[in-house]
N, C-alpha and C positions, 0 to 999 in steps of 0.2 A: 504493499499499498504505500502510495506518494502523494503527495501535494498535487491536487487537480484531479483525481481519479474518482469516478462515481462508485459510491458504496450504498448499501441499504442498511438503515438502523431502525430499531423498534420505536414507534411511537403509538400511543392509546390502543393497544392491541392488534397494531396492524403494522406493516412496514412501510417506510418512506425512501426515498432516494434523496441524495443529496451529493455535494462536491466537498471533498476534504480540502480544508483550508489551512489546518494546523495540525501537527501530530507532536505529542509530549511522550513522556516515559510510559504513562498508562491511559492517557486520555487523548480524546481525537475531538476537534472542533470541526463542524460540518455545516456547510451553508445550504440552506434547503428552502422552498418556496412551499408556503403554507397559504390556504385560500385567501386569509385575510390579511397576512403579514408575509410578503415577498423578501427573499434574500434574509431569512432570520438565521443567526448563528445559533447551533444547537452544540453542547458539550455531551458526550457519551463515553463510557468506559472501553477501551481497545479491545476487550474481549466480546463485548455485545455487537460489533461491527461486522457485517459480512461484505465481503469484496465483490 
């Protein structure tokens, strides 16, 4: 997984897709488009992300 890759992450009992913005040791920051908030930055644990 690298910055700029598309990944799927869990959100509200379903999976959403976003683009990786920043990778830390155990966390990943993902930019995702929600219906009422385009380009929202989401923080998730590295183990919860699917490439």
